KEKE-3310 file (N, C-alpha, C; in steps of 0.2 Angstrom, whole numbers, plus 5000, padded with zeros to 4 digits):
npx = (5004:5003:5012:5004:5000:4991:4980:4964:4950:4933:4919:4903:4901:4892:4881:4873:4881:4893:4895:4897:4908:4918:4918:4924:4937:4951:4964:4973:4980:4975:4971:4956:4945:4930:4921:4908:4892:4886:4894:4903:4913:4927:4936:4932:4929:4920:4909:4898:4894:4886:4887:4896:4905:4911:4919:4932:4937:4938:4948:4959:4961:4964:4977:4984:4985:4992:5004:5015:5015:5020:5016:5010:4999:4986:4969:4954:4937:4923:4908:4897:4880:4864:4847:4837:4829:4815:4806:4798:4809:4804:4795:4802:4807:4817:4828:4831:4834:4845:4854:4855:4861:4873:4879:4878:4884:4894:4902:4909:4918:4926:4931:4937:4947:4954:4959:4968:4977:4982:4989:4998:5012:5016:5023:5018:5005:4990:4973:4958:4941:4925:4908:4896:4882:4869:4860:4868:4868:4856:4841:4830:4814:4810:4822:4831:4842:4850:4853:4860:4870:4877:4881:4890:4900:4905:4910:4920:4929:4934:4940:4950:4957:4965:4974:4983:5000:5010:5013:5004:4989:4976:4961:4944:4927:4912:4898:4887:4877:4859:4857:4853:4849:4846:4843:4836:4824:4819:4817:4807:4796:4791:4778:4770:4767:4778:4789:4789:4794:4794:4788:4797:4807:4800:4798:4811:4814:4805:4807:4819:4831:4840:4856:4867:4874:4886:4891:4892:4902:4913:4915:4918:4930:4938:4942:4954:4964:4962:4965:4961:4958:4965:4953:4942:4924:4915:4904:4898:4890:4894:4906)
npy = (4994:5011:5025:5035:5052:5054:5046:5041:5038:5036:5034:5027:5032:5030:5037:5053:5065:5058:5053:5065:5070:5060:5063:5075:5075:5084:5081:5077:5065:5056:5041:5034:5027:5019:5015:5005:4997:4996:5002:5015:5021:5019:5010:4999:4995:4983:4984:4982:4994:4995:4983:4975:4965:4968:4979:4975:4970:4982:4989:4980:4982:4996:4995:4987:4994:5005:5001:5002:5014:5028:5041:5058:5062:5056:5052:5050:5051:5050:5047:5039:5035:5035:5040:5032:5022:5033:5041:5040:5033:5023:5016:5011:4999:4986:4980:4988:5000:4996:4994:5007:5014:5007:5011:5025:5029:5020:5015:5026:5029:5017:5014:5026:5026:5015:5020:5030:5022:5014:5024:5030:5028:5036:5050:5059:5071:5069:5066:5066:5066:5068:5067:5077:5085:5098:5092:5087:5095:5100:5094:5084:5078:5061:5058:5051:5041:5046:5060:5057:5050:5059:5068:5061:5058:5071:5074:5064:5068:5080:5075:5065:5073:5080:5071:5070:5072:5086:5085:5077:5068:5077:5080:5082:5087:5090:5099:5099:5107:5108:5097:5093:5077:5059:5056:5067:5067:5055:5060:5070:5062:5057:5055:5068:5064:5055:5063:5078:5090:5090:5099:5110:5105:5102:5115:5120:5113:5117:5131:5131:5132:5122:5115:5110:5093:5094:5107:5106:5096:5103:5113:5104:5098:5110:5112:5106:5114:5125:5136:5128:5124:5109:5097:5104:5107:5110:5120:5121:5132:5143:5146)
npz = (5000:4996:5004:5015:5021:5031:5042:5044:5053:5053:5062:5058:5045:5035:5032:5033:5044:5046:5033:5026:5032:5028:5015:5015:5019:5023:5018:5005:5001:5010:5020:5022:5033:5036:5050:5054:5053:5040:5030:5022:5015:5003:5010:5022:5039:5046:5059:5073:5083:5094:5100:5112:5110:5098:5100:5105:5093:5085:5093:5091:5078:5077:5084:5076:5064:5068:5073:5065:5059:5050:5046:5045:5052:5063:5064:5073:5072:5081:5077:5076:5083:5091:5091:5094:5106:5105:5118:5134:5146:5155:5147:5136:5124:5131:5126:5115:5121:5129:5119:5114:5125:5126:5113:5113:5125:5131:5120:5114:5125:5127:5114:5111:5121:5117:5105:5109:5116:5106:5099:5107:5106:5096:5087:5079:5073:5082:5083:5092:5090:5096:5093:5099:5106:5108:5117:5127:5137:5138:5144:5136:5136:5133:5127:5134:5135:5124:5128:5140:5135:5127:5137:5144:5135:5133:5146:5148:5138:5143:5154:5149:5141:5151:5154:5145:5139:5135:5121:5117:5112:5104:5111:5108:5110:5099:5096:5083:5080:5074:5062:5045:5043:5042:5055:5060:5052:5058:5071:5068:5064:5076:5088:5098:5110:5114:5112:5118:5113:5099:5090:5089:5081:5069:5065:5063:5052:5043:5041:5035:5043:5047:5048:5035:5031:5025:5028:5042:5043:5037:5047:5058:5053:5053:5065:5068:5064:5071:5086:5098:5114:5122:5127:5125:5123:5110:5102:5086:5082:5089:5085)
capx = (5000:5007:5012:5000:5002:4985:4976:4958:4945:4926:4913:4896:4902:4888:4876:4873:4887:4898:4897:4900:4915:4922:4919:4927:4943:4955:4971:4973:4982:4973:4968:4950:4942:4924:4919:4901:4889:4884:4900:4901:4919:4930:4938:4927:4930:4913:4908:4892:4897:4882:4889:4903:4910:4915:4924:4939:4940:4941:4954:4964:4962:4968:4983:4988:4986:4996:5010:5021:5013:5025:5014:5011:4994:4981:4963:4948:4931:4918:4902:4891:4876:4857:4842:4832:4822:4813:4800:4799:4813:4801:4791:4806:4809:4823:4834:4833:4837:4852:4859:4856:4866:4880:4881:4879:4888:4900:4906:4914:4924:4930:4934:4942:4953:4958:4963:4973:4982:4986:4992:5002:5019:5017:5025:5015:4999:4985:4967:4952:4935:4919:4902:4892:4875:4866:4857:4873:4867:4848:4837:4824:4810:4810:4829:4836:4848:4854:4855:4865:4876:4881:4884:4895:4905:4909:4914:4925:4933:4937:4945:4955:4962:4969:4979:4988:5006:5010:5013:4999:4983:4971:4954:4939:4920:4910:4891:4887:4870:4854:4859:4848:4851:4841:4841:4831:4818:4816:4814:4801:4791:4789:4772:4772:4767:4784:4794:4785:4798:4794:4786:4803:4811:4797:4799:4818:4814:4800:4810:4825:4836:4844:4863:4868:4879:4892:4893:4894:4908:4918:4916:4922:4937:4941:4944:4961:4968:4960:4969:4956:4962:4963:4948:4936:4918:4914:4897:4900:4886:4897:4913)
capy = (5000:5017:5028:5041:5057:5055:5040:5044:5034:5039:5029:5029:5036:5027:5042:5059:5069:5054:5052:5071:5070:5056:5066:5082:5075:5089:5079:5074:5058:5052:5034:5035:5020:5019:5009:5004:4990:4995:5004:5021:5023:5013:5006:4999:4990:4981:4983:4984:4998:4994:4976:4975:4960:4971:4984:4973:4970:4988:4990:4977:4985:5002:4993:4984:4999:5011:4999:5004:5020:5033:5047:5065:5063:5051:5055:5046:5055:5045:5050:5034:5036:5033:5043:5027:5023:5040:5040:5039:5028:5017:5013:5009:4992:4985:4978:4994:5004:4994:4995:5014:5016:5005:5014:5032:5031:5016:5014:5031:5029:5011:5015:5032:5024:5010:5024:5033:5017:5012:5029:5033:5028:5040:5057:5064:5074:5064:5070:5062:5070:5065:5070:5078:5088:5102:5087:5085:5100:5102:5088:5083:5073:5056:5057:5050:5038:5051:5065:5055:5048:5065:5071:5056:5060:5078:5074:5060:5072:5085:5071:5062:5078:5082:5066:5070:5076:5092:5083:5071:5068:5083:5077:5087:5085:5095:5099:5102:5110:5104:5095:5089:5071:5055:5056:5072:5064:5051:5064:5073:5057:5055:5058:5072:5060:5052:5068:5084:5096:5088:5104:5114:5102:5104:5122:5121:5111:5121:5137:5131:5134:5116:5115:5104:5089:5097:5113:5103:5092:5108:5115:5099:5098:5116:5112:5103:5120:5131:5135:5126:5121:5102:5095:5108:5104:5115:5120:5125:5138:5148:5148)
capz = (5000:4995:5010:5016:5026:5036:5043:5046:5055:5055:5064:5056:5039:5029:5030:5037:5045:5045:5026:5024:5035:5024:5008:5015:5023:5020:5017:4998:5001:5017:5019:5026:5035:5039:5055:5054:5050:5033:5025:5018:5011:4999:5015:5027:5044:5048:5066:5076:5089:5100:5102:5115:5107:5092:5102:5105:5086:5083:5096:5088:5071:5078:5086:5070:5059:5070:5076:5061:5055:5051:5043:5048:5057:5063:5066:5074:5073:5083:5075:5077:5088:5089:5095:5095:5106:5108:5122:5141:5148:5158:5142:5131:5123:5135:5122:5111:5126:5131:5113:5114:5130:5124:5108:5115:5131:5132:5115:5114:5130:5125:5107:5112:5125:5112:5100:5113:5118:5100:5096:5112:5105:5090:5089:5074:5075:5084:5085:5093:5090:5098:5091:5104:5104:5113:5121:5132:5142:5138:5145:5132:5138:5128:5124:5140:5133:5120:5132:5145:5132:5125:5143:5146:5130:5135:5152:5146:5134:5148:5159:5146:5139:5156:5155:5139:5139:5131:5114:5116:5107:5105:5112:5108:5108:5095:5094:5076:5079:5071:5055:5041:5042:5043:5062:5060:5050:5063:5076:5066:5064:5082:5091:5103:5117:5115:5112:5118:5109:5092:5086:5088:5075:5063:5064:5061:5045:5038:5040:5032:5047:5048:5045:5030:5033:5022:5032:5048:5042:5036:5053:5062:5051:5054:5072:5068:5062:5076:5092:5103:5120:5123:5131:5124:5121:5106:5098:5080:5081:5093:5083)
cpx = (5004:5007:5007:5002:4997:4982:4970:4953:4938:4921:4907:4897:4897:4883:4877:4879:4893:4900:4900:4907:4920:4923:4923:4934:4948:4963:4971:4974:4980:4970:4962:4946:4935:4923:4911:4898:4888:4890:4898:4907:4922:4933:4934:4929:4923:4913:4901:4894:4892:4883:4896:4908:4914:4920:4931:4942:4942:4947:4960:4966:4966:4976:4987:4990:4991:5003:5016:5020:5018:5023:5014:5005:4989:4975:4957:4942:4926:4911:4896:4887:4869:4853:4837:4833:4820:4806:4802:4804:4809:4797:4795:4807:4816:4829:4836:4836:4844:4856:4860:4861:4873:4883:4883:4884:4895:4904:4911:4920:4928:4934:4939:4948:4957:4962:4969:4979:4986:4990:4997:5009:5021:5019:5022:5008:4994:4979:4961:4946:4929:4913:4898:4885:4873:4862:4861:4871:4860:4845:4831:4820:4809:4817:4834:4842:4853:4857:4861:4871:4881:4884:4890:4901:4909:4913:4920:4931:4937:4942:4951:4960:4967:4975:4984:4994:5005:5010:5009:4994:4978:4964:4949:4932:4917:4902:4890:4881:4865:4855:4854:4850:4845:4838:4835:4824:4815:4813:4807:4795:4788:4783:4774:4771:4773:4790:4790:4788:4798:4793:4792:4806:4807:4798:4806:4818:4810:4803:4817:4831:4841:4851:4863:4874:4886:4895:4895:4901:4914:4920:4920:4929:4941:4944:4952:4966:4967:4964:4964:4960:4960:4958:4941:4930:4915:4907:4899:4896:4889:4904:4913)
cpy = (5006:5021:5034:5045:5057:5048:5042:5039:5038:5034:5032:5033:5034:5032:5048:5063:5065:5053:5059:5072:5066:5060:5073:5081:5080:5087:5075:5067:5054:5045:5035:5028:5022:5013:5010:4998:4990:4997:5010:5024:5017:5008:5005:4993:4989:4980:4985:4987:4998:4987:4976:4970:4963:4976:4981:4972:4976:4990:4987:4980:4992:5000:4991:4989:5004:5008:5001:5010:5025:5040:5053:5065:5057:5054:5050:5051:5050:5049:5046:5036:5035:5037:5038:5023:5030:5038:5040:5033:5022:5013:5010:5002:4991:4984:4984:4999:5003:4995:5003:5016:5013:5009:5022:5034:5027:5015:5020:5031:5023:5012:5021:5030:5019:5014:5027:5028:5015:5017:5032:5033:5033:5047:5062:5067:5068:5068:5065:5066:5066:5069:5071:5082:5093:5098:5085:5090:5102:5095:5088:5077:5068:5055:5055:5047:5042:5056:5063:5053:5054:5068:5067:5058:5066:5077:5069:5064:5077:5081:5069:5067:5080:5077:5066:5074:5082:5090:5077:5072:5074:5079:5082:5084:5091:5094:5102:5106:5105:5103:5091:5082:5066:5054:5062:5070:5059:5055:5067:5069:5055:5058:5062:5069:5057:5057:5075:5090:5095:5094:5109:5111:5102:5111:5124:5119:5115:5128:5137:5133:5128:5117:5109:5100:5092:5103:5111:5100:5097:5111:5111:5099:5104:5116:5109:5109:5126:5130:5134:5122:5113:5101:5099:5104:5110:5115:5124:5131:5144:5150:5154)
cpz = (5000:5002:5010:5022:5032:5036:5047:5047:5056:5056:5061:5050:5033:5027:5034:5038:5044:5037:5023:5026:5030:5017:5009:5019:5019:5018:5010:4998:5007:5015:5024:5027:5039:5044:5056:5052:5043:5028:5022:5014:5007:5004:5021:5032:5047:5056:5068:5083:5095:5103:5105:5112:5101:5094:5102:5098:5083:5086:5093:5081:5072:5080:5080:5065:5061:5073:5072:5057:5056:5047:5047:5053:5057:5067:5067:5076:5075:5082:5076:5083:5086:5094:5097:5102:5109:5112:5129:5142:5150:5153:5136:5130:5127:5131:5117:5115:5128:5125:5113:5119:5129:5118:5109:5120:5132:5127:5114:5118:5128:5119:5108:5116:5121:5107:5103:5114:5112:5097:5101:5110:5099:5092:5084:5077:5077:5086:5086:5094:5091:5096:5097:5102:5110:5118:5127:5138:5143:5139:5141:5134:5132:5125:5129:5139:5129:5124:5137:5141:5130:5131:5145:5141:5132:5141:5152:5143:5139:5152:5155:5143:5144:5157:5150:5140:5134:5123:5113:5111:5109:5105:5113:5107:5104:5094:5088:5075:5076:5064:5052:5039:5043:5050:5063:5058:5055:5069:5074:5066:5070:5085:5097:5110:5119:5116:5112:5114:5102:5088:5084:5081:5069:5061:5061:5053:5040:5037:5037:5036:5049:5045:5040:5033:5031:5026:5039:5048:5041:5043:5058:5060:5052:5061:5073:5066:5067:5082:5098:5108:5121:5128:5130:5121:5117:5103:5092:5079:5085:5090:5079)
residu = (MET:ALA:PRO:VAL:SER:ALA:LEU:VAL:TRP:ILE:SER:GLY:ALA:SER:SER:GLY:ILE:GLY:ALA:ALA:LEU:ALA:ALA:ALA:VAL:PRO:PHE:PRO:ASP:ALA:ARG:VAL:ILE:ASP:ILE:SER:ARG:ARG:GLY:GLY:THR:ALA:GLU:HIS:PHE:LYS:ALA:ASP:LEU:ALA:ASP:PRO:ALA:ASP:TRP:SER:CYS:VAL:ALA:GLU:HIS:PHE:ALA:ALA:GLU:LEU:SER:THR:TYR:ASP:GLY:ASP:ARG:VAL:VAL:PHE:ILE:HIS:ASN:ALA:GLY:THR:ILE:THR:PRO:ILE:GLY:PRO:ALA:ALA:GLY:ALA:ASP:PRO:ASP:ALA:TYR:THR:ARG:ALA:VAL:LEU:LEU:ASN:ALA:ALA:ALA:PRO:GLN:VAL:LEU:GLY:ALA:ALA:PHE:LEU:ARG:ALA:ALA:ALA:HIS:LEU:THR:CYS:GLU:ARG:HIS:LEU:ILE:MET:LEU:SER:SER:GLY:ALA:ALA:THR:THR:ALA:TYR:SER:GLY:TRP:SER:SER:TYR:ASN:ALA:GLY:LYS:ALA:ALA:VAL:GLU:HIS:TRP:VAL:ARG:THR:VAL:ALA:GLN:GLU:GLN:PRO:THR:ASN:GLY:CYS:GLN:VAL:LEU:ALA:VAL:ALA:PRO:GLY:VAL:VAL:ASP:THR:PRO:MET:GLN:SER:GLU:ILE:ARG:SER:THR:PRO:GLU:THR:ASP:PHE:PRO:ALA:VAL:SER:ARG:PHE:HIS:THR:LEU:LYS:ASN:THR:GLY:THR:LEU:THR:THR:PRO:THR:ALA:ALA:ALA:THR:GLY:ILE:TRP:SER:LEU:LEU:THR:ARG:ALA:VAL:PRO:ASN:GLY:SER:CYS:VAL:ASP:LEU:ARG:THR:LEU)
# end
C-alpha cells in the first residue's frame, strides 16, 4: 500500500454527518476508513458499535494499523450514535434501550481509550474528536439515553484531555448544531406524546434553518487547524 500522510477513521460514515466528513477529509492523500455496520467509504471496517463483542475487534484494528505507522497525522472521529428509542425511559423496549446506552455512552469511551492506547507511541499529530450535541446540556424529555450519552462523552473528553502530555493527542467534543440528516427525519416522525419538543424540530425544518451535513463536516474539520484548548467541548454555532 502506498504511503499516506494521514490515517483517518470515521465511525458511522455510511450516512449523514459521517458520510459528509468522509467526503470532506482535508488531506489529499489520506487513507479513510469507515467503522460501521453498513459501510460508507471505499475502505470499510465492519463493526456493530452497539455490540461490546465488536469493540475489541476495533481496538485490535487500531493497534495493528498504528503499530508501524509513520505518517504525519492520525485522526479518529467518533460520529456513530442513535436517537432510538425515543420516548419515556420506563416505556422503552429494554433491548433497544440497552443498545442505545451501549452505543451512545459506552462505545465512545471504550473506542476512544483504544485509539489513545494504540496511538500513544506516535509522535505525529493525533486527533480524537467525539460528536456531541446540545442534548449534552439540555434535557429533552424522551431522549434519556441520547441526552445521557452525549453528557458522558463531553465529560470523558474533559477528563481524558487532562491526562495528555504536552505533545499528546488533541481530544475534543463537538456539537454540530441541528443538522439535516436521517436522524432528524426520525425525530420529526415521532408523536408528541413520546417527544414533547417535536414541534421545535418541525419548525427548524420548515423554516430552512437546519445545518447541512456538508457545512457541519467543514466546521468539524476546521477544528484541527484552530487554536482550541485540549479538552474543549465546542458548539459549532458559537465559533
